[in-house]
N, C-alpha and C positions, 0 to 999 in steps of 0.2 A: 675034565678036560684030558683028552688023550695026547700022546706025544706028538703026533702029526699036527694037531691043532695048535699045540704049544709052539712047535717049530714055525708054523705059518705066522703066528702072532709075533714071534721073535723076529722073523724075517721082515715083516711089515714095519715093526718098530725100528729095525736097523735102516730100512729104506727111508723112513721118515726122518731119522736122525741125520742121514746123509744129505737129504734135501735141505734140512735146516742148516747144516754146516755150510753147504754151498750158498745158501741165501745170505748167511752171515758174511761170507767172503765177498759176495757180490755187493753187499751194502757198503763196504768200504770203498768201492769204485764209484758209487753214486754220489752226486753233489746236490745239496739243498741250500737254497738262499732264503734269507729272511731280512726284512727291513724294519727300522724303527717306524713308528706311526707317522712321524713327520718327514721320513725319507732321508734324514741326515746321515744315518749309518746303515750299511748293508753287510751282512755276514754270510759266509759260505762255509758249510761243514759237510763232513761225510755222513753216510747213513748211520754210522756209529756215534755221531755227535762230535767228532774231532774238528775243532776249528781250523780252517785252512786259510781263510782270507777275511779281512775286515777292512771295509772301505768307508771313508768319511767324505761326505760331499765337499767339494772345493769351497773354501772360504768359511766353512763351518767353525773351524778352530779359532779363527780371528773374531768371529761375531758371537760366539757363545761362551757362557761360563763353563769351567771344567766339569762341574757337577751335572750340568745339562748334557754335555757330550757323553759322560760316563753312563748316564741313564739311557741315552740313545744307543750306545754300544751294547749294553746289556740287553736291551729290548730287541735289537737285531739278532743277537746270538740266540736268545730264547726263541725267537720266531723261526730261525733256521733249524734249531734242534727240535722244536715242536713238529715242524714239517717232516723232518727226517724220522722222528719217532712214529708219527702217524703212518708214513709210508712203510716203514719196517714192520710195524704192528699188523698192517693189512696183509703184507706178504707172508708173515708167519701164520696168520689166521688162515690164509689160503693153503699153506703147506701142512698145518697141524691144527685143524679146527678144534676149538676148546682149549688150546694151549695158552692163549692169551685171553684176558677178560675184557669185556666191553667197558668196564668201569675204569680202566686205566687212563 
């Protein structure tokens, strides 16, 4: 490999790194929602998985046992984070093919 080719490779990697940094910054502005199977709880998170909002359907607290509500809350958070992870993974795969694995 000659110096010119090495320089082109380094420049290409720098550009790819810049695009990935921009995508990571962008992901924090995106919002993803997920709900429990029964619709009692809905969570909203960023593309990075940070929980922003958690909604519980009106009347659910009065009519359910605490352990059931906690299950619904966790289910909704997992659904929102799964949605975010899938979207972010797809975006990274577009920017850097081979960077993420399909097995994730």
